[in-house]
MARMI-104249 format. One record per residue (C-alpha): residue number from 1; residue in three letters; chain; z, x, y. Coordinates in nm, 2 decimals. Each point is the difference from the previous one (the first is absolute). Layout:
% MARMI-104249
    nr   rest   kette       c3       c1       c2
   NUM    ALA       A        Z        X        Y
...
END
This chain:
% MARMI-104249
    nr   rest   kette       c3       c1       c2
     1    MET       A     3.88     0.51    -1.50
     2    ASN       A    -0.10     0.31     0.19
     3    THR       A    -0.25     0.25    -0.16
     4    GLY       A    -0.05     0.21     0.31
     5    PHE       A    -0.31     0.05     0.21
     6    ASN       A    -0.20     0.31    -0.08
     7    PRO       A    -0.32     0.03     0.21
     8    TYR       A    -0.09     0.34    -0.16
     9    ALA       A     0.00    -0.16    -0.35
    10    ILE       A    -0.21    -0.28     0.13
    11    ASP       A    -0.25     0.24     0.15
    12    ASP       A    -0.03     0.19    -0.33
    13    PHE       A    -0.04    -0.34    -0.18
    14    ALA       A    -0.29    -0.09     0.24
    15    ARG       A    -0.17     0.34    -0.04
    16    TYR       A     0.04    -0.01    -0.38
    17    TYR       A    -0.18    -0.33    -0.03
    18    GLY       A    -0.25     0.09     0.27
    19    PHE       A     0.05    -0.27     0.26
    20    HIS       A     0.16     0.22     0.26
    21    TYR       A    -0.20     0.00     0.33
    22    ASN       A    -0.02     0.38    -0.02
    23    TYR       A    -0.20    -0.04    -0.32
    24    CYS       A    -0.29    -0.15     0.22
    25    PRO       A    -0.09     0.26     0.27
    26    GLY       A    -0.16    -0.18     0.29
    27    ASN       A    -0.25     0.28     0.08
    28    ILE       A    -0.13    -0.01    -0.36
    29    LEU       A    -0.03    -0.38     0.01
    30    ILE       A    -0.20     0.02     0.32
    31    GLN       A    -0.24     0.25    -0.15
    32    ASP       A    -0.04    -0.21    -0.31
    33    TYR       A    -0.07    -0.31     0.22
    34    CYS       A    -0.26     0.18     0.21
    35    ILE       A    -0.19     0.13    -0.30
    36    ALA       A     0.01    -0.35    -0.17
    37    MET       A    -0.12    -0.16     0.32
    38    ASP       A    -0.30     0.23     0.04
    39    ARG       A    -0.10    -0.05    -0.36
    40    GLY       A     0.03    -0.38     0.04
    41    LEU       A    -0.22     0.00     0.31
    42    LYS       A    -0.26     0.19    -0.19
    43    GLY       A     0.01    -0.24    -0.29
    44    GLU       A     0.15     0.24    -0.25
    45    LYS       A     0.20    -0.17    -0.28
    46    ALA       A     0.23     0.27    -0.12
    47    HIS       A     0.33     0.05     0.18
    48    SER       A    -0.11    -0.20     0.30
    49    LEU       A     0.12    -0.30     0.20
    50    PRO       A    -0.22    -0.32     0.02
    51    MET       A    -0.06     0.04     0.37
    52    ILE       A    -0.15    -0.35     0.03
    53    PRO       A    -0.25    -0.05     0.28
    54    THR       A     0.04    -0.32     0.20
    55    TYR       A    -0.32     0.00     0.21
    56    LEU       A     0.22    -0.10     0.29
    57    SER       A     0.05     0.19     0.32
    58    PRO       A     0.26    -0.07     0.27
    59    LYS       A    -0.26    -0.01     0.27
    60    LYS       A     0.12     0.03     0.36
    61    LYS       A    -0.09    -0.34     0.14
    62    SER       A     0.17    -0.27     0.19
    63    LEU       A     0.16    -0.28    -0.20
    64    ALA       A     0.10    -0.21     0.30
    65    GLY       A    -0.09    -0.37    -0.04
    66    LYS       A    -0.11     0.02    -0.36
    67    LYS       A     0.11    -0.27    -0.24
    68    VAL       A     0.01     0.06    -0.37
    69    VAL       A     0.15    -0.12    -0.33
    70    ALA       A     0.22     0.24    -0.19
    71    LEU       A     0.10    -0.04    -0.36
    72    ASP       A     0.27     0.19    -0.18
    73    ALA       A     0.00    -0.03    -0.38
    74    GLY       A     0.30     0.17    -0.16
    75    GLY       A     0.17     0.00    -0.33
    76    THR       A     0.21    -0.31     0.08
    77    ASN       A    -0.13    -0.17     0.31
    78    LEU       A    -0.33    -0.09     0.17
    79    ARG       A     0.01    -0.01     0.38
    80    ALA       A    -0.27    -0.10     0.24
    81    ALA       A    -0.01    -0.01     0.38
    82    ARG       A    -0.23    -0.07     0.29
    83    ILE       A     0.06     0.28     0.24
    84    LYS       A    -0.13     0.06     0.35
    85    PHE       A     0.02     0.34     0.18
    86    ASP       A     0.13    -0.02     0.35
    87    ASP       A    -0.13     0.19     0.30
    88    ASN       A     0.19     0.32    -0.11
    89    GLY       A    -0.11    -0.03    -0.36
    90    GLY       A     0.33    -0.14    -0.12
    91    TYR       A     0.03    -0.25    -0.28
    92    VAL       A     0.05    -0.37     0.08
    93    ILE       A     0.05    -0.22    -0.31
    94    GLU       A    -0.14    -0.34     0.08
    95    SER       A     0.05    -0.15    -0.35
    96    GLU       A     0.15     0.13    -0.32
    97    ARG       A     0.03    -0.12    -0.36
    98    LYS       A     0.18     0.13    -0.31
    99    THR       A    -0.01    -0.09    -0.37
   100    PHE       A     0.04     0.16    -0.34
   101    MET       A    -0.26     0.25    -0.11
   102    PRO       A    -0.27    -0.17    -0.22
   103    GLY       A     0.04     0.14    -0.35
   104    THR       A     0.38     0.02     0.01
   105    LYS       A     0.04    -0.36    -0.14
   106    GLY       A    -0.25     0.03    -0.28
   107    ALA       A    -0.34     0.15    -0.09
   108    LEU       A    -0.29    -0.09     0.23
   109    THR       A    -0.38     0.05    -0.03
   110    ALA       A    -0.18     0.18     0.28
   111    ASP       A    -0.14    -0.32     0.13
   112    GLU       A     0.35    -0.16     0.00
   113    PHE       A     0.14     0.29     0.19
   114    PHE       A    -0.26     0.00     0.27
   115    SER       A     0.03    -0.38     0.03
   116    ASP       A     0.37     0.02     0.05
   117    ILE       A    -0.03     0.28     0.26
   118    ALA       A    -0.27    -0.20     0.19
   119    ALA       A     0.20    -0.32     0.00
   120    PHE       A     0.31     0.18     0.12
   121    CYS       A    -0.16     0.16     0.30
   122    GLU       A    -0.25    -0.28     0.09
   123    PRO       A     0.24    -0.16     0.26
   124    LEU       A     0.01     0.33     0.20
   125    PHE       A    -0.36    -0.04     0.10
   126    ASP       A     0.07    -0.35     0.16
   127    GLY       A    -0.31     0.01     0.22
   128    SER       A     0.08     0.34     0.14
   129    THR       A    -0.25     0.28     0.03
   130    ILE       A     0.11     0.26    -0.25
   131    GLU       A    -0.16     0.34     0.05
   132    GLY       A     0.11     0.15    -0.33
   133    ILE       A     0.22    -0.02    -0.31
   134    GLY       A     0.23     0.28    -0.11
   135    PHE       A     0.12    -0.02    -0.36
   136    CYS       A     0.28     0.23    -0.09
   137    PHE       A     0.01     0.01    -0.39
   138    SER       A     0.28     0.21    -0.12
   139    PHE       A    -0.14     0.08    -0.35
   140    PHE       A    -0.22     0.28    -0.14
   141    MET       A    -0.36    -0.06     0.11
   142    GLU       A    -0.32     0.19     0.06
   143    MET       A    -0.15    -0.03     0.35
   144    THR       A    -0.37    -0.05     0.07
   145    PRO       A    -0.21     0.13     0.29
   146    GLU       A    -0.02    -0.36     0.13
   147    GLY       A     0.38    -0.02     0.03
   148    ASP       A     0.05    -0.21    -0.30
   149    GLY       A     0.26     0.07    -0.27
   150    ILE       A    -0.03    -0.03    -0.38
   151    PRO       A     0.33    -0.03    -0.20
   152    LEU       A     0.04     0.25    -0.28
   153    SER       A     0.33    -0.10    -0.15
   154    PHE       A     0.32    -0.21     0.05
   155    SER       A     0.36     0.02    -0.09
   156    LYS       A     0.12    -0.20    -0.30
   157    GLU       A     0.18    -0.23     0.24
   158    LEU       A    -0.33    -0.13     0.15
   159    GLU       A    -0.23    -0.19    -0.23
   160    LEU       A    -0.33     0.07     0.16
   161    SER       A    -0.19     0.20    -0.26
   162    ASP       A    -0.31    -0.22     0.05
   163    LEU       A    -0.02     0.12     0.36
   164    ILE       A    -0.06     0.36    -0.10
   165    GLY       A    -0.35     0.11     0.10
   166    HIS       A    -0.05    -0.29     0.25
   167    PRO       A    -0.07     0.10     0.37
   168    LEU       A     0.29    -0.16     0.19
   169    GLY       A    -0.17    -0.05     0.34
   170    LYS       A    -0.31    -0.15    -0.15
   171    GLY       A     0.21    -0.23    -0.22
   172    LEU       A     0.20    -0.12     0.30
   173    ARG       A    -0.30    -0.06     0.21
   174    GLU       A    -0.17    -0.21    -0.26
   175    ALA       A     0.32    -0.20    -0.06
   176    LEU       A     0.03    -0.07     0.38
   177    ASN       A    -0.36    -0.11     0.01
   178    ARG       A     0.06    -0.25    -0.28
   179    ARG       A     0.28    -0.15     0.21
   180    GLY       A    -0.23    -0.04     0.30
   181    VAL       A     0.16     0.28     0.20
   182    LYS       A    -0.27     0.16     0.21
   183    PHE       A     0.08     0.37     0.03
   184    SER       A    -0.27     0.26     0.05
   185    GLY       A     0.22     0.29     0.11
   186    HIS       A     0.10     0.31    -0.20
   187    ILE       A     0.26    -0.01    -0.28
   188    THR       A     0.18     0.34    -0.02
   189    MET       A     0.20     0.09    -0.31
   190    LEU       A     0.29     0.25     0.02
   191    ASN       A     0.32     0.09    -0.17
   192    ASP       A     0.35     0.02     0.14
   193    THR       A    -0.02     0.37     0.06
   194    VAL       A    -0.31    -0.03     0.22
   195    ALA       A     0.16    -0.29     0.18
   196    THR       A     0.30     0.21     0.08
   197    LEU       A    -0.22     0.28     0.13
   198    LEU       A    -0.18    -0.25     0.23
   199    CYS       A     0.33    -0.12     0.13
   200    GLY       A     0.09     0.36     0.09
   201    TYR       A    -0.29     0.00     0.24
   202    SER       A     0.09    -0.33     0.16
   203    GLN       A     0.39     0.01    -0.01
   204    ILE       A     0.07     0.36     0.06
   205    PRO       A    -0.10     0.09     0.36
   206    ALA       A    -0.31     0.21     0.04
   207    ARG       A     0.15     0.18     0.30
   208    ILE       A     0.36     0.11    -0.02
   209    PRO       A     0.18     0.05     0.33
   210    SER       A     0.21     0.31     0.01
   211    LYS       A     0.38    -0.07    -0.02
   212    PHE       A     0.06     0.35     0.14
   213    ALA       A    -0.16    -0.03     0.34
   214    SER       A     0.24     0.06     0.28
   215    SER       A     0.13    -0.31     0.18
   216    GLY       A    -0.16     0.11     0.32
   217    GLN       A    -0.35    -0.02    -0.13
   218    ASN       A    -0.22    -0.30     0.06
   219    GLN       A    -0.10    -0.19    -0.32
   220    SER       A    -0.36     0.10     0.05
   221    GLU       A     0.09     0.36     0.01
   222    LYS       A     0.20     0.00    -0.33
   223    MET       A    -0.14     0.17    -0.29
   224    GLU       A    -0.19    -0.22    -0.24
   225    ALA       A    -0.18     0.08    -0.33
   226    GLU       A    -0.30    -0.16    -0.17
   227    ALA       A     0.12    -0.10    -0.34
   228    GLY       A    -0.19     0.12    -0.30
   229    PRO       A    -0.10    -0.20    -0.31
   230    ALA       A     0.22    -0.25    -0.18
   231    ILE       A     0.12     0.02    -0.36
   232    GLY       A     0.11    -0.29    -0.21
   233    PHE       A     0.30     0.08    -0.22
   234    ILE       A     0.14    -0.25    -0.25
   235    LEU       A     0.33     0.06    -0.17
   236    GLY       A     0.14    -0.32    -0.14
   237    THR       A    -0.04    -0.14    -0.35
   238    GLY       A    -0.29     0.25    -0.03
   239    PHE       A    -0.13     0.30     0.19
   240    ASN       A    -0.33     0.07     0.17
   241    ILE       A    -0.16     0.18     0.30
   242    ALA       A    -0.32    -0.07     0.20
   243    TYR       A    -0.15     0.22     0.27
   244    CYS       A    -0.33     0.05     0.19
   245    GLU       A    -0.25     0.24    -0.17
   246    THR       A    -0.30     0.17     0.17
   247    LYS       A    -0.17     0.12    -0.32
   248    ILE       A    -0.03    -0.17    -0.34
   249    PRO       A    -0.25     0.20    -0.21
   250    LYS       A     0.00    -0.25    -0.29
   251    ILE       A    -0.16    -0.27     0.21
   252    ASN       A    -0.19     0.24     0.24
   253    PHE       A     0.21    -0.11     0.30
   254    GLU       A     0.06     0.22     0.30
   255    SER       A     0.10    -0.10     0.35
   256    LYS       A     0.24     0.15     0.25
   257    THR       A    -0.04    -0.28     0.25
   258    GLU       A     0.06    -0.29    -0.24
   259    PRO       A     0.21     0.13    -0.29
   260    GLN       A     0.04    -0.22    -0.30
   261    ILE       A     0.34    -0.13    -0.14
   262    VAL       A     0.07     0.14    -0.34
   263    VAL       A     0.28    -0.12    -0.24
   264    CYS       A     0.15     0.30    -0.18
   265    GLU       A     0.20    -0.16    -0.28
   266    PRO       A     0.24     0.30     0.01
   267    ALA       A     0.22    -0.14    -0.27
   268    LEU       A    -0.27     0.11    -0.25
   269    LEU       A     0.05     0.37     0.07
   270    ASP       A     0.06     0.20    -0.31
   271    PHE       A     0.38     0.04     0.03
   272    ARG       A     0.06     0.34    -0.16
   273    HIS       A     0.36     0.02     0.12
   274    GLN       A     0.13    -0.27    -0.22
   275    GLY       A     0.33     0.08    -0.18
   276    ALA       A     0.13    -0.11    -0.34
   277    ILE       A     0.16    -0.31     0.13
   278    ASP       A    -0.33    -0.10     0.19
   279    ARG       A    -0.19     0.04    -0.32
   280    GLU       A     0.25    -0.21    -0.20
   281    PHE       A    -0.01    -0.27     0.26
   282    ASP       A    -0.37     0.00     0.03
   283    ALA       A    -0.04    -0.06    -0.37
   284    GLU       A     0.20    -0.32     0.04
   285    THR       A    -0.22    -0.15     0.28
   286    LYS       A    -0.29    -0.24    -0.05
   287    GLN       A    -0.25     0.27     0.09
   288    PRO       A     0.12     0.34    -0.13
   289    GLY       A    -0.18     0.30     0.12
   290    MET       A    -0.11    -0.16     0.33
   291    ALA       A     0.14     0.02     0.36
   292    GLY       A     0.28     0.25    -0.08
   293    ILE       A     0.07     0.06     0.37
   294    GLU       A     0.02    -0.37     0.08
   295    LYS       A     0.25    -0.04    -0.28
   296    ALA       A     0.22     0.26     0.17
   297    MET       A     0.00    -0.16     0.35
   298    SER       A    -0.11    -0.36     0.02
   299    GLY       A     0.20    -0.32     0.01
   300    ALA       A    -0.15    -0.13    -0.33
   301    TYR       A     0.17     0.29    -0.19
   302    LEU       A     0.29     0.16     0.19
   303    GLY       A     0.26    -0.23    -0.14
   304    GLN       A    -0.11     0.03    -0.36
   305    LEU       A    -0.05     0.37     0.02
   306    SER       A     0.35     0.04     0.15
   307    LEU       A     0.15    -0.21    -0.28
   308    HIS       A    -0.17     0.24    -0.25
   309    ILE       A     0.14     0.30     0.18
   310    LEU       A     0.35    -0.15     0.03
   311    LYS       A     0.01    -0.07    -0.37
   312    HIS       A    -0.07     0.36    -0.07
   313    ALA       A     0.27     0.10     0.24
   314    VAL       A     0.25    -0.22    -0.19
   315    ARG       A    -0.10     0.14    -0.34
   316    ASP       A     0.02     0.36     0.13
   317    GLY       A     0.34    -0.06     0.15
   318    ILE       A    -0.11     0.05     0.36
   319    LEU       A     0.09    -0.36     0.09
   320    ARG       A     0.31    -0.16    -0.15
   321    PHE       A     0.17    -0.33     0.09
   322    LYS       A     0.18    -0.27    -0.19
   323    LYS       A    -0.31    -0.22    -0.05
   324    SER       A    -0.24     0.28    -0.09
   325    ALA       A    -0.09    -0.18    -0.32
   326    GLU       A    -0.12    -0.30     0.20
   327    LEU       A    -0.23     0.21     0.20
   328    LEU       A    -0.15     0.13    -0.32
   329    GLU       A    -0.07    -0.35    -0.11
   330    MET       A    -0.18    -0.10     0.33
   331    LYS       A    -0.36    -0.08    -0.07
   332    HIS       A    -0.13    -0.01     0.35
   333    LEU       A     0.10     0.10     0.36
   334    GLU       A    -0.20    -0.14     0.29
   335    THR       A    -0.06     0.25     0.29
   336    LYS       A     0.14    -0.25     0.25
   337    ASP       A     0.33    -0.03    -0.21
   338    LEU       A     0.03     0.38    -0.01
   339    ASN       A    -0.06     0.01     0.38
   340    THR       A     0.28    -0.26     0.05
   341    LEU       A     0.25     0.25    -0.15
   342    LEU       A    -0.14     0.30     0.18
   343    GLN       A     0.01    -0.17     0.34
   344    ALA       A     0.37    -0.07    -0.03
   345    PRO       A     0.16     0.18    -0.30
   346    LEU       A     0.36    -0.11     0.08
   347    ALA       A    -0.10    -0.37    -0.01
   348    LEU       A    -0.09     0.05    -0.37
   349    GLY       A    -0.28    -0.25     0.03
   350    GLY       A    -0.28    -0.10    -0.24
   351    PRO       A     0.00     0.02    -0.38
   352    LEU       A     0.05     0.38     0.01
   353    GLY       A     0.29     0.00     0.24
   354    LYS       A     0.19    -0.26    -0.20
   355    LEU       A     0.04     0.26    -0.28
   356    PHE       A     0.23     0.22     0.22
   357    ALA       A     0.37    -0.05     0.06
   358    PRO       A     0.15     0.07     0.35
   359    ASP       A     0.19     0.31    -0.15
   360    GLU       A    -0.33     0.16    -0.13
   361    ALA       A    -0.11     0.15     0.34
   362    ASP       A    -0.10     0.33    -0.15
   363    ALA       A    -0.22    -0.16    -0.26
   364    LEU       A    -0.16    -0.21     0.27
   365    ARG       A    -0.05     0.32     0.21
   366    SER       A    -0.18     0.15    -0.30
   367    LEU       A    -0.23    -0.29    -0.03
   368    VAL       A    -0.08     0.00     0.37
   369    TYR       A    -0.07     0.38    -0.02
   370    ILE       A    -0.23    -0.04    -0.30
   371    GLU       A    -0.19    -0.27     0.19
   372    SER       A    -0.02     0.22     0.31
   373    ILE       A    -0.19     0.25    -0.21
   374    VAL       A    -0.24    -0.27    -0.12
   375    THR       A    -0.05    -0.12     0.36
   376    GLU       A    -0.06     0.35     0.13
   377    ARG       A    -0.26     0.06    -0.26
   378    ALA       A    -0.17    -0.33     0.09
   379    ALA       A     0.00     0.12     0.36
   380    VAL       A    -0.16     0.34    -0.10
   381    LEU       A    -0.28    -0.18    -0.19
   382    ALA       A    -0.07    -0.25     0.29
   383    ALA       A     0.01     0.26     0.27
   384    ALA       A    -0.22     0.25    -0.19
   385    SER       A    -0.25    -0.28    -0.07
   386    LEU       A    -0.03    -0.09     0.37
   387    ALA       A     0.00     0.37     0.12
   388    ALA       A    -0.29     0.07    -0.24
   389    VAL       A    -0.21    -0.27     0.15
   390    ILE       A     0.06     0.13     0.35
   391    LYS       A    -0.07     0.35    -0.11
   392    HIS       A    -0.32    -0.11    -0.17
   393    CYS       A    -0.15    -0.16     0.31
   394    GLU       A     0.15     0.23     0.27
   395    SER       A    -0.33     0.15     0.09
   396    ALA       A    -0.14    -0.34     0.09
   397    TYR       A     0.21    -0.04     0.31
   398    ASP       A     0.18     0.19     0.28
   399    PRO       A     0.32     0.15    -0.15
   400    LEU       A     0.19    -0.10     0.31
   401    ALA       A    -0.10    -0.36    -0.04
   402    PRO       A     0.29    -0.21    -0.14
   403    VAL       A    -0.07    -0.15    -0.34
   404    ARG       A     0.12    -0.36    -0.04
   405    VAL       A     0.15    -0.08    -0.34
   406    ALA       A     0.03    -0.37    -0.05
   407    VAL       A     0.25    -0.08    -0.28
   408    GLU       A     0.05    -0.32    -0.20
   409    GLY       A     0.23    -0.06    -0.29
   410    THR       A     0.37    -0.09    -0.06
   411    THR       A     0.07     0.31    -0.21
   412    PHE       A    -0.07     0.21     0.31
   413    SER       A     0.17    -0.22     0.25
   414    MET       A     0.30    -0.12    -0.20
   415    TYR       A     0.09     0.24    -0.29
   416    HIS       A     0.31     0.20     0.08
   417    PHE       A    -0.08     0.31     0.20
   418    LEU       A    -0.36     0.04    -0.14
   419    SER       A    -0.18    -0.03     0.34
   420    GLU       A     0.24     0.25     0.16
   421    ALA       A    -0.04     0.24    -0.28
   422    MET       A    -0.38    -0.04     0.00
   423    ARG       A    -0.03     0.06     0.37
   424    ALA       A     0.20     0.32    -0.02
   425    ARG       A    -0.21     0.13    -0.29
   426    PHE       A    -0.32    -0.10     0.17
   427    HIS       A     0.10     0.18     0.32
   428    GLU       A     0.07     0.31    -0.21
   429    TYR       A    -0.34    -0.01    -0.18
   430    ILE       A    -0.22    -0.09     0.30
   431    ASN       A     0.14     0.27     0.23
   432    VAL       A    -0.02     0.29    -0.25
   433    VAL       A    -0.29     0.17     0.17
   434    SER       A    -0.03    -0.16     0.34
   435    PRO       A     0.16    -0.30     0.18
   436    ARG       A    -0.16    -0.34    -0.04
   437    PHE       A     0.10    -0.32     0.17
   438    CYS       A     0.02    -0.29    -0.24
   439    ILE       A     0.14    -0.35     0.08
   440    ILE       A     0.13    -0.18    -0.31
   441    GLU       A     0.07    -0.37     0.06
   442    THR       A     0.01    -0.32    -0.20
   443    VAL       A    -0.24    -0.28     0.10
   444    ASP       A     0.04    -0.37     0.01
   445    GLN       A    -0.18    -0.24    -0.24
   446    ALA       A    -0.23     0.28    -0.10
   447    SER       A    -0.21    -0.18    -0.26
   448    LEU       A    -0.07    -0.31     0.22
   449    PHE       A    -0.05     0.18     0.33
   450    GLY       A    -0.20     0.28    -0.16
   451    ALA       A    -0.23    -0.26    -0.16
   452    ALA       A    -0.05    -0.16     0.34
   453    THR       A    -0.08     0.34     0.15
   454    ALA       A    -0.26     0.07    -0.27
   455    ALA       A    -0.16    -0.34     0.06
   456    ALA       A    -0.02     0.06     0.38
   457    LEU       A    -0.15     0.35    -0.05
   458    SER       A    -0.28    -0.11    -0.23
END
């Protein structure tokens, strides 16, 4: 069955339903972000981003020789490690443990939660002198000036509602004391975005040797550049950005020498470029009317949004194949399963690929082309978000200093062609007025190592 491949009809289809990437002008998105960031920093509620202060600064200090305990509490697993920093500030894991996240196997009270955490990490102290604890808690929480964190909400998959409102660092310290663990150091709370930012400072070199120096030059004579600030960028199941801010009016903070890390929560930007399909899809989600941008670009939603779009394509005659009716009956499409097909279309892998016959190459091309538009729009949204943060804080550092963008998340690193498309769009946006040197790199074990860095800095 061969229905023909018509890219012009697909483009018209994408524009008609409002999910074409040209429907979201990057320059307008950047302006929207900058305005929302300024309003959020001032504490304005209307049309603003949360801009959450962390009361944590990536101070320039030696970490060599410090020994800390790092905790990483995610949606599925809880990890803990005793980490020592070597003479160069590198991470050395001396001991590591992993278990399921408390609250995933049944509801817990706050006391039960803290007792479980304390019992789990107690063996890591083992008579060692621990200088700090870094606790990466990847859920929505309010930070306190003392570096503690107070949970505000949890996903339905985590039964920890009794924990809401309880200071996490204080609760952990008390639970450790009850177990006889003598620890008087600081407990620093942070989320995965802040942890990723801190890994940017430690894992992306602060001085970048020039690759363009002539071979006849001595190494000492080669051009080197002091790196500028680091930015934490999460694009995985969800989406978030953290950066260093010199002025936060809503908490009367101002410091150019020790800027404070702020978590933007950019997914909450008012997304005024949603199309008809976006609005339809949004109405079917658990939280309609919220995080419209995240629903167009993150791993939690890309698969299901694409299924919604493909069903429209079948009904409108843009996509035809023998088992079209089976696609219309599909209830759910995981992003990873969609990615399986996009990575190797001719292999016809995953539940979506199995619907196509070998002689339906044009229909398969139509699907891949539709998905390339979805991916390109995701790249536009991600690149504009990052470019806006850099534009917002560009006056705080030398414009010639490289900005280190530390990235964490499987959607960025593994989803078909997304990272390449995002880098291209970002380069376009960030160099509109004047050249700017930015280094975008993924970082290893960001949550755990970032928690260790926070503990050592406190």
